[in-house]
C-alpha positions in Angstrom: -7.8 -42.5 59.0 -10.6 -39.9 58.9 -14.0 -41.1 57.6 -14.2 -37.9 55.5 -13.7 -38.6 51.8 -12.4 -35.7 49.8 -12.0 -35.1 46.0 -9.4 -32.5 44.8 -9.9 -31.8 41.1 -7.3 -30.5 38.7 -8.6 -28.1 35.9 -11.1 -29.4 33.4 -8.2 -29.6 30.8 -4.5 -29.5 31.4 -1.2 -30.8 30.0 -0.5 -34.5 30.6 1.0 -35.3 34.0 1.8 -39.0 34.0 3.9 -39.1 37.3 2.5 -36.9 40.1 5.2 -38.1 42.5 7.7 -36.1 40.4 5.5 -33.0 40.8 5.7 -33.4 44.6 9.4 -34.1 44.5 10.2 -31.1 42.2 11.6 -33.2 39.4 8.8 -32.6 36.8 7.8 -29.2 35.3 4.3 -28.1 36.1 2.3 -24.8 36.2 1.5 -22.7 39.2 -2.1 -24.0 39.0 -1.3 -27.7 39.0 1.4 -27.7 41.7 -0.6 -26.3 44.6 -3.6 -28.6 43.8 -1.4 -31.7 43.8 0.3 -30.6 47.0 -3.1 -29.9 48.6 -4.2 -33.5 47.8 -0.9 -34.8 49.3 -1.4 -32.6 52.5 -4.8 -34.0 53.0 -3.8 -37.6 52.4 -0.9 -37.2 54.9 -3.4 -35.8 57.4 -5.4 -39.1 57.2 -8.3 -38.0 55.0 -9.5 -40.4 52.3 -8.2 -38.2 49.4 -8.7 -38.7 45.7 -7.2 -36.6 42.9 -9.2 -36.2 39.7 -7.5 -35.2 36.5 -8.1 -34.8 32.7 -5.5 -37.5 31.9 -4.2 -40.7 33.4 -1.8 -40.1 36.3 0.4 -42.4 38.2 1.7 -41.9 41.8 2.3 -43.9 45.0 0.8 -41.4 47.4 -2.9 -41.2 46.6 -5.5 -42.6 44.2 -6.2 -40.8 41.0 -9.3 -40.9 38.8 -10.3 -39.3 35.5 -12.8 -36.4 35.8 -15.4 -38.4 33.8 -15.3 -41.2 36.4 -16.0 -39.0 39.4 -19.2 -39.8 41.3 -19.7 -36.7 43.3 -22.2 -38.3 45.8 -19.5 -40.6 47.0 -17.5 -37.6 48.5 -18.1 -35.6 51.6 -16.2 -32.6 50.2 -15.0 -31.5 46.8 -12.1 -29.0 46.3 -12.3 -28.0 42.7 -10.3 -25.8 40.5 -12.4 -22.9 39.2 -12.7 -24.3 35.7 -15.2 -26.9 37.0 -17.8 -24.0 37.4 -19.0 -22.4 34.2 -21.1 -19.7 35.8 -24.2 -21.9 35.9 -23.3 -25.5 36.3 -20.7 -27.7 38.0 -18.8 -30.3 36.1 -19.9 -33.0 38.5 -23.5 -31.9 38.8 -25.1 -29.0 40.8 -26.3 -31.4 43.4 -22.7 -31.4 44.6 -22.6 -27.6 45.2 -23.3 -27.7 48.9 -20.2 -29.9 49.4 -18.0 -27.9 47.0 -15.1 -25.5 47.7 -14.2 -23.6 44.6 -10.6 -22.6 44.4 -10.1 -19.4 42.4 -6.5 -19.4 41.5 -7.0 -17.0 38.5 -8.9 -13.8 37.9 -12.7 -14.2 37.6 -15.6 -11.9 37.3 -17.8 -10.8 40.2 -20.8 -12.6 38.8 -18.9 -15.9 38.3 -18.3 -16.1 42.1 -21.7 -14.7 43.1 -23.7 -17.3 41.0 -21.6 -20.1 42.5 -22.5 -19.1 46.1 -26.1 -18.1 45.2 -26.8 -21.5 43.7 -25.6 -23.2 46.9 -21.8 -23.5 46.7 -20.2 -24.2 50.0 -17.1 -21.9 50.0 -14.8 -19.9 47.8 -11.1 -19.9 48.5 -8.9 -17.2 47.0 -5.0 -17.1 47.0 -4.7 -13.5 48.1 -6.7 -10.8 49.9 -6.4 -8.7 46.7 -8.5 -11.3 44.9 -11.0 -11.9 47.8 -11.6 -8.1 47.9 -12.9 -8.2 44.3 -16.0 -10.0 45.6 -16.5 -7.7 48.6 -20.1 -6.7 47.6 -21.3 -10.3 47.4 -23.9 -10.7 50.3 -22.1 -13.9 51.5 -18.6 -12.4 51.3 -17.7 -12.6 55.0 -19.1 -16.1 55.5 -18.4 -17.8 52.2 -15.2 -16.2 50.9 -11.8 -16.8 52.5 -8.1 -16.7 51.7 -5.5 -19.5 51.7 -2.2 -18.7 50.1 -0.8 -21.0 47.4 1.9 -23.4 48.5 5.3 -23.7 46.8 7.4 -26.8 46.1 9.7 -27.3 49.1 12.8 -27.6 46.9 13.0 -23.8 46.7 15.6 -22.6 49.1 18.8 -20.5 49.0 21.6 -22.0 46.9 24.7 -22.4 49.1 27.9 -21.2 47.6 26.4 -20.1 44.2 27.7 -16.8 42.9 25.0 -15.1 40.8 25.7 -13.8 37.3 24.6 -10.3 36.1 21.5 -11.9 34.8 17.8 -11.0 35.1 15.6 -14.1 35.0 11.9 -13.9 33.8 9.8 -16.6 35.3 6.2 -17.2 34.1 3.9 -18.0 31.2 5.0 -16.7 27.9 1.7 -15.2 26.9 0.2 -11.7 26.5 -2.0 -12.2 29.6 1.1 -12.8 31.8 2.9 -9.6 30.9 5.2 -10.9 28.2 4.5 -8.0 25.9 5.5 -5.6 28.7 8.6 -7.7 29.5 9.8 -7.3 25.9 9.3 -3.5 26.2 11.1 -3.3 29.5 14.0 -5.2 28.2 14.2 -3.0 25.1 14.3 0.0 27.4 17.2 -1.5 29.4 19.0 -2.3 26.1 18.6 1.3 25.0 20.1 2.3 28.4 23.0 -0.1 27.8 22.3 -1.9 31.1 25.1 -4.2 32.2 22.8 -7.2 32.3 21.6 -10.3 30.5 18.1 -11.7 30.2 17.0 -15.4 30.6 13.5 -16.6 30.2 12.1 -19.6 32.1 8.7 -20.8 30.9 6.8 -22.5 28.2 3.2 -22.7 26.9 3.5 -26.5 27.4 3.1 -26.0 31.1 -0.3 -24.3 30.7 -2.0 -25.6 27.5 -2.8 -29.1 26.2 -1.4 -30.7 23.1 -4.1 -29.0 20.9 -2.2 -25.7 21.1 0.2 -25.1 18.2 3.7 -24.1 19.4 6.0 -21.8 17.6 9.6 -22.3 16.3 11.1 -21.4 19.7 9.0 -24.0 21.4 8.0 -21.8 24.2 4.9 -19.9 23.1 1.8 -20.2 21.0 2.6 -20.1 17.3 1.0 -16.8 16.3 2.3 -15.0 19.4 5.8 -16.1 18.6 5.6 -15.2 14.9 3.8 -11.8 15.3 5.4 -10.5 18.5 8.4 -12.4 19.9 10.4 -13.1 16.7 10.1 -9.4 15.4 11.2 -8.2 18.9 14.2 -10.5 18.9 15.2 -9.1 15.5 15.5 -5.6 17.0 17.9 -6.6 19.7 21.7 -6.5 19.4 23.1 -10.0 19.4 24.7 -9.6 22.9 21.4 -8.6 24.4 19.3 -11.4 23.0 17.7 -13.5 25.7 18.3 -17.1 26.5 15.1 -19.2 26.4 15.3 -21.9 29.0 11.9 -23.5 28.3 9.9 -25.6 30.8 11.9 -26.3 33.9 11.3 -28.6 36.8 11.4 -26.9 40.2 14.8 -28.3 40.9 16.1 -26.9 37.6 14.4 -23.6 38.2 15.9 -23.3 41.6 19.4 -23.6 40.1 18.6 -20.9 37.4 17.2 -18.5 40.1 20.2 -19.0 42.3 22.5 -18.2 39.4 20.6 -15.0 38.6 21.1 -11.6 40.1 17.3 -11.0 40.4 14.0 -12.2 39.0 11.2 -10.4 37.1 7.6 -11.6 37.0 4.5 -10.5 35.2 5.0 -6.7 34.7 1.4 -6.0 33.5 -0.9 -3.5 35.1 -3.8 -4.7 32.9 -3.5 -8.4 33.8 -2.5 -8.4 37.5 -1.5 -11.5 39.3 -3.8 -13.0 41.9 -0.8 -14.5 43.8 2.2 -15.2 41.6 3.8 -18.5 42.7 7.0 -17.6 40.7 7.6 -14.5 42.9 7.4 -16.5 46.1 9.6 -19.3 44.7 12.3 -16.7 43.7 12.2 -15.0 47.1 12.5 -18.4 48.8 15.8 -18.7 47.0 16.8 -15.3 48.5 16.4 -13.3 45.3 14.8 -9.8 44.8 11.7 -9.8 42.6 11.0 -6.9 40.2 7.6 -6.2 38.8 4.7 -3.7 39.2 2.8 -2.8 42.4 -0.5 -4.3 41.2 -2.8 -7.2 42.3 -1.5 -9.9 44.5 2.1 -9.0 44.0 1.7 -6.3 46.7 1.1 -9.1 49.1 3.6 -11.6 47.9 6.7 -9.5 47.1 8.8 -8.2 50.0 9.2 -4.4 49.9 10.9 -3.6 53.2 14.5 -2.8 52.1 14.4 -1.9 48.4 11.5 -0.7 46.2 11.5 -3.4 43.5 7.9 -2.9 42.4 7.2 0.0 40.0 4.5 2.2 41.4 3.7 4.1 38.2 2.4 2.8 35.0 4.7 3.0 32.0 7.7 0.9 30.9 10.3 3.4 32.1 9.1 3.1 35.7 10.0 -0.5 36.0 13.1 -0.1 33.8 14.3 2.6 36.2 13.7 0.3 39.2 15.9 -2.3 37.7 18.6 0.2 36.7 18.5 1.6 40.3 19.0 -2.0 41.6 22.0 -2.4 39.3 23.6 0.6 40.9 22.9 -0.8 44.4 24.0 -4.4 44.2 24.6 -4.8 47.9 21.2 -3.4 48.7 19.5 -5.8 46.3 21.4 -8.7 47.7 20.4 -7.8 51.2 16.8 -7.3 50.1 16.9 -10.8 48.6 17.9 -12.3 52.0 15.1 -10.4 53.8 12.7 -11.5 51.1 13.6 -15.1 51.8 12.9 -14.6 55.5 9.6 -12.9 54.6 8.5 -15.8 52.4 9.6 -18.5 54.9 7.6 -16.8 57.7 4.4 -16.1 55.6 4.2 -18.9 53.0 5.7 -21.9 54.7 4.3 -25.3 53.9 3.3 -25.8 57.5 1.2 -22.6 57.7 -0.6 -23.3 54.4 -1.2 -27.0 55.3 -2.6 -25.9 58.7 -4.9 -23.3 57.0 -6.4 -26.0 54.7 -6.8 -28.5 57.6 -8.7 -25.8 59.6 -11.0 -25.2 56.6 -11.6 -28.9 56.0 -12.4 -29.6 59.7 -14.9 -26.7 59.8 -12.9 -24.5 62.1 -12.7 -21.7 59.4 -9.7 -19.9 58.1 -7.1 -18.1 60.2 -7.0 -15.5 57.4 -9.6 -12.9 58.3 -11.0 -10.7 55.6 -10.2 -7.0 56.1 -12.6 -4.9 58.3 -11.2 -1.6 57.3 -11.3 0.3 53.9 -8.3 0.9 51.8 -10.2 2.7 49.1 -13.5 4.4 48.3 -14.3 1.3 46.2 -14.1 -0.8 49.4 -16.6 1.5 51.1 -19.0 1.4 48.2 -18.8 -2.4 48.0 -19.5 -2.7 51.8 -22.6 -0.4 51.4 -23.8 -2.6 48.6 -23.3 -5.7 50.6 -25.0 -4.3 53.8 -27.9 -3.1 51.8 -28.1 -6.5 49.9 -28.0 -4.6 46.6 -24.6 -6.0 45.6 -26.4 -8.6 43.5 -27.0 -6.0 40.8 -23.2 -5.6 40.3 -23.2 -8.9 38.5 -25.9 -8.0 36.0 
């Protein structure tokens, strides 16, 4: 057993998760934020570190000790790996004296100043789930030394479904909220209905995976009450009965694997305005040998395979993604082959072993194997580098 004592902290608030063993085994629904944090704690415990998981609610499991956030005594830990909600831009939940021992895990979009102030006040390290997100902070003076990339891990239950013949069904996987592209999904589906696409739509997801019990849920039981009443229900009323989607609700990874395997393809957050930093759902779907449709924005350009079929819309506008899906329907064999290649891509790039090893290198002080880019892919990259080199990047956050 290593002497190093590590705290992994779930978000400041989150839905109740009474049995964490079930999250690790894939039998309990959880969000793409919670799952990777729980798996990280399990990785570290298996590697022999004294690992504790802190949460907003009581949790029970047989693999590692869990404590409530309010009971954490930061000085007892050598290292803290915290979800980004534990930093409010000025102070750390567990006290700023813990900053030198804190790795802040940015799983969602944040501002430049949010990250800069964490490092400027003494934060140890920032971990991003994609190079896309890390590049946002390129002008920060400490960017090369204090920002790194470790991809999110997926539940190991996601694998190809042997002997399952998929239906002509498109499966949306994700949070049913405006910030995760659900407005755009409704428009894309209406476009496909207008084009009389030979396809059905199923929707896997629920606000219950992302919000605590204080959020009022609508009649469908999958989204916040006002969003359901003002946007989803009126949209459903415009659809012919045979094109109305099936709402599957919150699914465990094992249940989701079955739904993915029974679907022709998967669609994830199709928003250009709220891009994904990683998109766990996209990686999970591809691990089941399915093609993923969405937009060529944010972290999706890193996590979605594009070698055999262009499934990411490269132009803004609903028709662009709609046409990608229609093109796929006319090339079923190509989409099927693309799904198999996407599975190989995911298994080589996002395997549990690779992600576990990346975290272990970070924890041991060896640094990450994911090197930040040294070349420019846009004029913005050049400008940010000039600001960093001149130490004037600090003014970007003001």
